[in-house]
C-alpha positions, 0 to 999 in steps of 0.5 A: 815261320821263324825259320823263313824269317830268320833264312831271309835276315840271314840272306839279306845279311849275306848280301850285305856283307858282299856290298860292304866289301866290294864297296871297299875295294876289298876283292878276294886273294888270287890262288893259283890252281891246277892249270894256271901258267905263271911266268917265274923271274929272278933276277939275274939268273935266265938260266932260273927264270921262264915259264911253268903250267901248274900241275893237277896236284897243285904241284910246278916244277922249275929248275935247280930246286924240282918241285913246289908246292903253287896249288892253294898259294898267292903269288906272293906267298910262291914268291917267297916259298920260291926264295927260300927254296934259292937261299939257302944252297943256291943263291945269296938274295934271289930276287923272284918275280911272279906275273900270270900268264893264263887262270885257269877258267870260270863255268856257268850252267843253268839258264843262260844262253851258252853254258860251259868254260868261259876263259878268265877275264881279270875283273871279272864280275857274274854280269860279264859272265854271264854277257860272255855266256849269251845272257839269260834263258826266258826262263832264267831267274835273273834275281837269284844267283849262286857262285860257288868260289873255287877258293871256299873249301867245300861247296859252298854255293853263295847267293850272287849280284850281276856285282859279283868278283868272280875268280878263276875256277869258279862256278855261277849257276844260273837257276830255272824261274817256276812261272 
């Protein structure tokens, strides 16, 4: 009995922390990953600028400086890394800007009408994702949804609600109800 009460308490605590973070406008910071397409602009140097794909190994190949690890970095961290690679040998004061052009997809499984992968749209929430997947099936357990964030190390399924923010690469699971 104590374990059940503890389990319910921990779930409520996780949901309330998530609700507070959403109320504060706090959103998880996006981290680049395999399949993202980025536009790199090195101001004043069109020959170093362009559109590049983050490869399966998390690396992006850029002119002049070669391969740079981008996987797991934020846009700002990648900008700083490129500036650092250009600054000592190639440019005196490089100014770099990065824009994500295409995000990797998110995935939705379980009791939705059309499970699968869908293109990410900025500001995506669980309810938007479910709507893209055609809505719930009649067997869906609508009050118990789980999200596995791509940014988390490991595969941690977290309880979610309709307002939970989804990022590229995340997996949403809608379980089946038992009765």
